[in-house]
C-alpha positions, 0 to 999 in steps of 0.5 A: 830721437828719430821721428817715429815714421822713420823707426818704431820698436814693438816690445812685449811684456811677455813672449807671445804678446803679439809683437810679431803680428803687430809688426806685420800688421804695421808693415801692411798698414804703411805699405797700403799708405805708400810708405816704403817700409821694412821689418827688423828684429835684431835677435830671434830665437826660433826653429821656423826659419826662411831662406832669402833670395841670396841664400841666407837664413832668417827667422820666419816671422821676419819673412812674413813681415816682409810679405806684409810690407810687399818686399823680398826678405833679406838677411839684414831684417834678422841679423842674429838667429838662434836655432835651438838644438838642445835644451841649453844650446843653439846654433848661432846664425849672423847675417844669414850664415851659421857660425857655430853652436853655443850654449846660453852662457857662451851666447851671453858673452858673444853678444858684444861681438854680435852687436856691430853686425846688428847695427850694420844690418840696421843701418843698411835698412835704414838707408834703403827704407823710409820706415822700419818696424822693429820687433823685440824679443821676449820681454825688456824687463828681464833683469838678468839678460839686460847686460849687453842686451842686443834684442830689446832696450839694449838695441833701442838705446844704441839705435835711438828709437822709440818703443811701444810696449804691447801686452796680451790681455787674454792671459790676464794681469794685463795692467800688472804686466804693463805697469810692472815692465815699465817699472823695471826699466831704467829712467832713460829706457822709460823715456823711450816708451811712447805708449802701450798697446793691449792685444786680444781684448774680448768683451765691452771696451767700456768695462776696460776704460777705468783701468786704462785711465788708471794706467795712463795716470800712474805711468804718464804713458798713453794707451795708443789702442786696444786691439780685439781678439781676432779669430782666423788670422792664420799668420805663420808662427815663428815658435814651437807648435802650441799645445792647442795644435796638438791632437786632443779632441777632434775639431768640429769639422773633422767628420766633414773632412774627406782625408786624414793627415797626421804629423808626429811632434818631435822634440826639435821639430823645425819649420812646422809651417810647412803644414799650414796649407794642410792644417787650414784646408777645410777638406782635410782632418789634420792634426799634430800627434803629441807625446803618448798619442797614436798615429793610427787612423791617417790616410797620410802620415808626414814626418817633419823636419827637425834640428836634431835628426838622430835624437828625434828619431830615437824619440819617435821610436820611444813613443811607439810611432815606428810601429804605428808607421809599420802598421799604417804601411802594411794597410796601404797608407802613404808616408812622407818625410820633409827635410829631417823627416826625409832623412829619417826614412833612409838607411842611415844618418851619420853625424861624424863631427857631432854637428846636431848631437853627440857624434855617431851614426844612427839607423834610419827607418829603412824605407828609402834606399838613401844614406845621409851624412851631416856636414859643416856646410848648410845647404840654403837656397830657394828652389823652383822646379817640377814634381812628377809622380808616376802616372801623373802630369808634371806640376810646378813646385816652389820651396826652399832647403835648409839642411846640413845633410849630404844624402846619397841615393842608392838604386831606385829613384824616379826623378821627382823634382827638378830644381832651379836654384833661384837663390843663385840665379842659375838654371842648374837642374838637380834631382831631389826627392825619393819615391819608394819602389812600392810607391808608398813612401816619398821624401824631399828636402823641400820645405814649403812644398805644399804652398804651390796649389798644383804641387799641393794637389799632386801630393795629396792625389798620390796619397789618395785624396782625389776630390776637393770640395773646397777652392782654397788658395794658401797665399790668399789665406795669408793675405787675408790674415795680414789684412785682417790685422792691418784693418784692426790696427787702423780701426783701434789704434791712434795712428795719428799720434804715431804718424801725424803726416799721414792721412787716416 
């Protein structure tokens, strides 16, 4: 068996058990110890994705984990990415490049084809790094998915790596989850499990200790540690917007906030991490608006990216949000669209080949004089450039593009962003973004546009927010969250069992 310092896999009893955060934290712990470490997840399913420097697409969680490890993300950290575009189908991305859309049955059969790519990527990382922290997907005890598995024990067996199983005690039933998951594994898979981690514990640990003793006695596996419930992590999510994030009651700080931002939650919202700098800023009252709720009362409405733009535009209209937007603009509010949301702001969205949904052409909201045609070739690139609104000085902007649309601009378009394609190491300047002649509506393909502090302030100044009471740096906030989980891991996990050669 590989020594744990070389490779360690974190699997979970359920989705959202804490695998992504634990891997990010372990990457930071080892990075702080001077270990050259990389993250890996063979198969990920998420609408939140990231673009690597070489123009590939991976799950956002692996980009965050690479950030925690102090390295640039690469396509080999997430060789298979599934981006759902319907309830039964997803776009399949292998080693950073989109192949085709498949339904669940089709992908189940494709796993044997995907496995060599997975092992190739893993071998490349193993040759370059001292240690690899591996994240599983969902649960290893999904009996119906075990055949040809590439995400959990199927990969662990093929790669010959040890496994830790993590469970979320805050959900309840943690001992049943851990004991039951282990019991459903084969003998060889059980032998691969070197211990358990319990996540998100609140209360007095002495009350938990009898259960820990029982678990260790029944399974013969040690509990490596119990992580406390940590507030304020704010580590980027890889999955859908949670119900807790959707508009219900206003948060306690909303009355103190000077500026109100609303984002409608669409059925296939993608890259909602775009809004984390807004959501976490103490001077902004930010809320996602869910089904049956109103967009009214906002200073700024932002239409998010979407993996199925035309069907999400239909959904937007079915919720009455188009009328909310009309009223919002009539009273002087500002409207912004990012990626798919930008496409929605235009005249038409044409999908002649049925790449995202049924083939056809839809009328957009008609606020920008642009037309979009969806094409086979997806645009994937990191970009830097300048953002300049009328009567403002130019500011630096960074971000990334992930879209299948080719947008034609007709008529009025002040030059808002001059992009340099750093994914391909060239300095070709191209225009992106469109501002309406009235100045109230702005759209751009750029994901991550709010992460650069100067661009953040420039956009909000355009939208009507002129004063900031709080100094806020989103990159510092991300670092704080990762360090918080890393500190908790060092304090509460028995890391000497995993890496006895390192000083703790």
